[in-house]
C-alpha positions in Angstrom: -35.2 5.1 -151.0 -35.5 8.4 -149.1 -37.3 6.6 -146.3 -34.7 4.0 -145.7 -32.2 6.2 -143.7 -35.1 7.4 -141.5 -36.0 3.8 -140.8 -32.4 3.0 -139.9 -32.2 6.0 -137.6 -35.5 5.0 -136.0 -34.3 1.4 -135.6 -31.0 2.5 -134.0 -32.9 4.9 -131.7 -35.3 2.1 -130.6 -32.4 -0.3 -130.1 -30.6 2.3 -128.0 -33.7 2.8 -125.8 -34.0 -0.9 -125.4 -30.4 -1.3 -124.4 -30.7 1.6 -122.0 -33.8 0.0 -120.5 -32.0 -3.3 -120.1 -29.0 -1.7 -118.4 -31.3 0.3 -116.1 -33.3 -2.8 -115.3 -30.1 -4.7 -114.3 -29.0 -1.6 -112.3 -32.2 -1.6 -110.3 -32.2 -5.3 -109.4 -29.9 -6.6 -106.8 -30.6 -9.3 -104.2 -31.4 -8.4 -100.6 -28.7 -9.6 -98.2 -29.7 -11.6 -95.1 -29.6 -10.0 -91.6 -26.3 -10.1 -89.8 -25.4 -12.8 -87.3 -21.9 -11.6 -86.9 -20.4 -10.7 -83.6 -19.1 -7.1 -83.0 -15.3 -7.1 -83.6 -13.3 -6.5 -80.5 -9.9 -5.9 -81.9 -8.8 -2.5 -80.4 -6.5 -1.8 -83.4 -9.3 -2.4 -85.9 -11.7 -0.2 -83.9 -9.2 2.6 -83.5 -8.5 2.5 -87.3 -12.3 2.6 -87.9 -12.7 5.6 -85.7 -10.0 7.4 -87.6 -11.7 6.7 -90.9 -15.0 7.9 -89.6 -13.4 11.1 -88.5 -11.6 11.5 -91.8 -15.0 11.1 -93.6 -16.7 13.5 -91.1 -19.5 10.9 -90.9 -20.9 12.2 -87.7 -21.5 15.7 -89.1 -23.9 14.5 -91.8 -25.4 11.7 -89.8 -26.2 13.7 -86.6 -29.2 16.0 -86.4 -28.6 19.2 -84.6 -29.0 18.5 -80.9 -29.5 14.8 -81.6 -27.6 11.6 -80.7 -24.3 11.1 -82.6 -24.6 9.0 -85.8 -28.4 8.5 -85.3 -29.3 10.3 -88.5 -32.1 12.7 -89.2 -30.1 15.7 -90.5 -31.6 17.4 -93.5 -29.5 17.7 -96.6 -30.9 20.3 -99.0 -30.2 19.7 -102.7 -31.5 21.3 -106.0 -33.7 18.2 -106.3 -35.3 18.3 -102.9 -34.4 17.3 -99.4 -32.6 14.2 -98.2 -32.3 13.0 -94.6 -29.2 11.2 -93.4 -29.8 7.7 -92.1 -29.2 6.1 -88.7 -25.7 4.6 -88.5 -25.9 3.3 -85.0 -26.3 -0.5 -84.5 -29.9 -0.4 -83.6 -31.5 -3.6 -85.1 -34.7 -2.0 -86.4 -33.7 1.6 -87.3 -30.0 1.5 -87.8 -27.3 -0.8 -89.0 -27.7 -3.6 -86.4 -29.0 -6.1 -89.0 -26.3 -5.2 -91.5 -23.5 -7.6 -92.2 -20.0 -6.5 -93.1 -20.9 -7.7 -96.7 -23.9 -5.4 -96.8 -22.0 -2.5 -95.5 -19.2 -3.1 -98.0 -21.7 -3.2 -100.9 -23.2 0.1 -99.7 -19.8 1.8 -99.8 -18.4 0.2 -102.9 -21.6 -0.1 -105.0 -24.1 2.4 -103.5 -26.7 -0.3 -102.6 -28.7 -0.7 -99.4 -29.0 -4.0 -97.6 -32.3 -4.7 -99.3 -30.9 -4.0 -102.7 -32.3 -0.5 -103.3 -30.1 2.1 -104.9 -28.7 4.8 -102.6 -28.6 8.5 -103.4 -25.2 9.9 -104.2 -25.5 12.5 -101.4 -24.1 9.4 -99.6 -20.7 9.8 -101.3 -20.2 6.2 -102.5 -18.7 7.6 -105.7 -15.7 8.4 -103.4 -16.1 5.5 -100.9 -15.9 3.0 -103.7 -12.1 3.6 -103.6 -11.7 2.3 -100.1 -9.8 -0.9 -99.5 -11.7 -3.9 -98.1 -9.6 -3.7 -94.9 -10.6 -0.1 -94.3 -14.3 -0.8 -95.0 -14.0 -3.6 -92.4 -12.5 -1.2 -89.9 -15.1 1.4 -90.5 -17.9 -1.2 -90.1 -16.4 -2.5 -86.9 -16.3 1.1 -85.5 -19.9 1.8 -86.3 -21.1 -1.6 -84.9 -19.3 -0.7 -81.6 -21.4 2.5 -81.1 -24.2 2.6 -78.6 -27.5 1.7 -80.5 -30.0 4.5 -80.8 -33.6 3.8 -81.8 -34.5 6.6 -84.2 -36.5 5.8 -87.3 -35.2 7.3 -90.5 -37.0 10.3 -92.0 -38.3 9.7 -95.5 -36.6 11.7 -98.3 -38.6 14.6 -99.9 -37.3 14.7 -103.5 -39.3 16.1 -106.4 -40.6 13.8 -109.1 -38.9 12.0 -110.8 -35.7 12.4 -108.7 -37.1 10.3 -105.9 -37.7 7.3 -108.1 -35.4 4.3 -108.4 -35.5 4.4 -112.3 -34.2 8.0 -112.3 -31.5 7.1 -109.9 -30.5 4.1 -112.0 -30.2 6.2 -115.1 -28.0 8.7 -113.2 -25.7 5.8 -112.1 -25.5 4.4 -115.6 -24.3 7.9 -116.8 -22.2 9.0 -113.9 -21.1 6.2 -111.5 -18.4 3.6 -112.0 -17.3 1.5 -109.1 -13.6 1.0 -108.6 -10.8 0.8 -106.0 -8.0 3.3 -105.5 -5.0 2.6 -107.7 -1.6 3.9 -106.5 0.4 5.9 -108.9 3.8 4.1 -109.2 5.5 7.4 -110.2 4.6 9.0 -106.9 5.9 8.5 -103.4 4.1 6.3 -100.8 3.2 9.5 -98.9 1.7 11.1 -102.0 -0.4 8.0 -102.7 -1.6 8.0 -99.1 -2.7 11.6 -99.4 -4.4 10.9 -102.7 -6.2 7.8 -101.2 -7.5 9.9 -98.2 -8.5 13.0 -100.1 -10.2 11.2 -103.0 -11.6 8.4 -100.9 -12.8 8.5 -97.3 -12.4 12.3 -96.9 -14.3 12.8 -100.2 -13.1 16.4 -100.6 -14.4 16.7 -104.1 -18.0 16.1 -102.8 -18.0 19.8 -101.8 -15.1 21.2 -103.8 -16.0 19.5 -107.1 -17.8 21.3 -109.9 -21.1 19.7 -110.7 -23.4 19.6 -113.7 -27.1 20.1 -113.9 -27.7 16.5 -112.7 -25.5 16.8 -109.6 -22.6 14.8 -111.0 -19.0 15.9 -110.5 -17.4 17.2 -113.7 -14.2 18.6 -112.3 -12.9 17.1 -109.0 -11.6 20.2 -107.3 -12.9 23.1 -109.5 -15.1 24.7 -106.8 -18.8 24.9 -106.4 -21.5 26.6 -104.4 -22.9 24.1 -101.9 -26.3 22.7 -102.6 -28.2 25.0 -100.2 -26.4 28.0 -101.8 -25.3 29.5 -98.5 -21.5 28.7 -98.8 -19.1 28.4 -101.7 -16.6 25.5 -101.6 -13.6 27.2 -103.4 -11.5 25.6 -106.1 -8.5 23.7 -104.8 -6.8 24.2 -108.2 -7.0 28.0 -108.3 -4.5 29.9 -106.1 -6.9 32.9 -106.3 -9.5 30.7 -104.4 -8.2 27.9 -102.2 -5.3 26.4 -104.1 -2.3 25.8 -101.8 0.3 25.0 -104.5 2.5 27.8 -103.4 2.2 27.2 -99.6 4.7 25.3 -97.6 3.3 21.9 -96.8 3.6 22.7 -93.0 1.1 25.6 -93.5 -1.4 23.4 -95.3 -1.1 20.7 -92.6 -1.6 23.4 -89.9 -4.8 24.5 -91.5 -6.1 21.0 -91.7 -5.0 20.1 -88.2 -5.6 23.4 -86.3 -8.2 25.2 -88.4 -5.8 28.1 -88.4 -2.5 28.8 -90.2 -0.5 32.1 -90.6 -2.8 34.4 -92.5 -5.6 31.9 -92.9 -8.4 30.2 -90.9 -11.4 28.1 -91.7 -15.1 28.8 -91.1 -18.5 27.5 -92.0 -18.7 23.9 -93.2 -14.9 23.6 -93.4 -14.7 24.4 -89.7 -17.0 21.4 -89.1 -14.6 19.2 -91.2 -11.7 20.3 -89.0 -13.6 20.1 -85.7 -15.1 16.6 -86.3 -12.5 15.2 -88.6 -9.0 16.3 -89.6 -7.8 17.5 -86.2 -8.2 14.0 -84.9 -6.2 12.3 -87.7 -2.6 11.0 -87.2 0.0 13.6 -88.1 1.3 11.3 -90.9 -2.2 11.3 -92.5 -2.6 15.1 -92.3 0.9 15.6 -93.8 0.1 13.2 -96.6 -3.2 15.0 -97.4 -1.4 18.3 -97.3 1.3 17.1 -99.7 -1.3 15.8 -102.1 -3.3 19.0 -102.1 -0.2 21.0 -102.6 0.6 18.9 -105.7 -2.7 19.5 -107.5 -2.3 21.2 -110.9 -2.9 24.9 -111.1 -6.0 25.7 -113.1 -7.0 29.3 -112.6 -10.1 30.8 -114.3 -9.9 34.2 -116.0 -11.4 36.7 -113.6 -14.4 38.7 -114.8 -14.0 42.2 -116.1 -13.3 44.6 -113.2 -16.1 47.1 -112.3 -15.2 50.0 -110.1 -17.9 50.6 -107.5 -19.6 54.0 -107.2 -17.6 56.4 -105.0 -20.5 57.0 -102.7 -20.9 53.2 -102.1 -17.2 52.9 -101.2 -17.4 55.9 -98.9 -20.4 54.5 -97.1 -18.6 51.1 -96.8 -15.5 52.7 -95.5 -17.5 54.5 -92.7 -19.1 51.2 -91.7 -15.7 49.4 -91.8 -14.2 52.0 -89.4 -17.2 51.8 -87.2 -17.6 48.0 -86.9 -14.5 46.2 -88.2 -11.3 48.3 -87.9 -10.8 47.7 -84.1 -10.2 44.0 -84.8 -9.1 43.8 -88.4 -7.0 47.0 -88.5 -7.3 50.3 -90.3 -5.5 48.9 -93.3 -7.0 45.4 -93.0 -3.8 44.0 -91.5 -5.5 41.9 -88.8 -3.9 40.8 -85.5 -1.4 38.0 -85.4 -3.0 34.9 -83.9 -6.3 36.6 -83.2 -8.0 38.2 -86.2 -7.2 37.3 -89.8 -5.9 40.0 -92.2 -8.5 41.2 -94.7 -5.9 42.8 -97.0 -4.9 40.2 -99.5 -7.4 37.7 -98.1 -8.7 35.3 -100.7 -12.1 35.0 -99.1 -12.6 38.7 -99.6 -11.5 38.8 -103.2 -12.9 35.6 -104.7 -15.1 36.2 -107.7 -18.0 34.6 -105.8 -18.6 36.8 -102.8 -20.8 34.2 -100.9 -18.3 33.3 -98.2 -17.3 36.9 -97.4 -21.0 37.9 -97.2 -21.8 34.8 -95.0 -19.0 35.8 -92.6 -20.5 39.3 -92.2 -24.1 38.2 -92.0 -23.7 35.1 -89.9 -20.3 35.6 -88.2 -17.1 33.7 -88.5 -16.0 31.0 -86.0 -12.9 28.9 -86.3 -13.0 25.4 -84.6 -11.4 24.9 -81.3 -8.5 22.5 -81.6 -5.5 21.5 -79.5 -3.3 23.6 -81.7 -5.7 26.6 -81.5 -7.8 26.0 -78.4 -9.2 29.5 -78.0 -10.0 30.9 -81.4 -11.5 34.4 -81.6 -14.9 34.6 -83.3 -16.5 37.3 -85.4 -20.0 38.3 -84.3 -22.9 38.2 -86.8 -24.1 41.5 -88.2 -27.4 39.9 -89.4 -29.6 42.1 -87.3 -27.3 45.1 -86.9 -26.8 46.0 -90.6 -29.3 46.1 -93.5 -28.7 44.4 -96.8 -27.6 47.6 -98.4 -25.1 48.3 -95.6 -23.6 44.9 -95.8 -23.3 45.2 -99.5 -21.5 48.5 -99.0 -18.9 47.3 -96.5 -18.3 44.1 -98.6 -17.7 46.2 -101.7 -15.3 48.4 -99.7 -13.3 45.4 -98.6 -13.3 44.0 -102.2 -11.9 47.3 -103.6 -9.5 48.5 -100.9 -5.8 47.8 -100.2 -5.1 46.9 -103.8 -8.0 44.5 -104.3 -9.8 44.4 -107.6 -12.9 42.4 -107.0 -16.3 43.4 -108.3 -18.8 45.1 -105.9 -21.8 43.3 -104.5 -25.4 44.4 -104.3 -28.1 43.9 -101.7 -29.6 41.0 -103.7 -26.3 39.1 -103.2 -26.7 39.6 -99.4 -30.3 38.6 -99.4 -29.3 35.3 -101.1 -27.1 34.2 -98.2 -29.4 35.3 -95.4 
């Protein structure tokens, strides 16, 4: 009698494995779609809409190798599982999307499958694009088909085993991906729903700002996360101590998205790319809708870590370095200069629990995007070669514990990590 429960457990376990295997098998098999014979759409309204969507999704930034032809692919995307290389989106018949039909393109965005039926890696953010309407997918496809074809073979991915296998990807999808269109919230305004559609769909903001688990799946849409290469931190859009804008006027949020600069704030790093290639080109109504939605996100702040006062000698050394290298632009009291250099006193980048972005700005410099609303932004030079790791740690610690700030000090190992 004592063995019977064990047999039942074993039977349930085996049945569960069989069911998982069957589901994974179904997930892995999809028919290849025939080559396209469709003419390139010529409707200027459709093409203009597709161009706006491509900008909202910042497609060119990922699908353009540094110094390469726009949309021709080849850019390396580093992940904890290995390196991925973005594909060629130009309509070249052999190496790009020239043989793709609208149906194949729609399946890729909505279901994460290539034209030949293979599963696509979620670095291509189909978990967000699945929300797009069929009309918007058609517009985006028309825009990409209208580009000049570039013959550039795609670089094979370099993922560690087993992450580079289709069965492993199928298991991931069974656990973490569910196709589905955007569903408007009837209790909210049309503008709010427009913002939610853009932010959660084509703009895929949570792809960077979402908190991820060990398998790379988003667990909290806007909870903040270090980017896969570890060099920048995408701050939480829920926490006002990080990048939450719940207490900002909507006009200030819109200005940051449109211009890359707003009173007391500016963007740098990957977000500067988003503004430069993307949001600055969007219609004002779309930017305002996105700003309103971001402002409406719930406040979910995390408890800050216990405060540790830095050693007095460290703060003294950091203060000397600040006065020598920083005060001329940012002011003796970190007040900055209106329209030129952002204030450091009260600056959230300086005081975030994760110091990655502040250190990155010191090491690599800070450069806001050039936009019509801010055509000549001032940049901050890099101190990578001028200051040693210990010196950068000292000045960063000084910034994090001056002018009323109570952020923990950093050490040279923190600096080394972002170099």
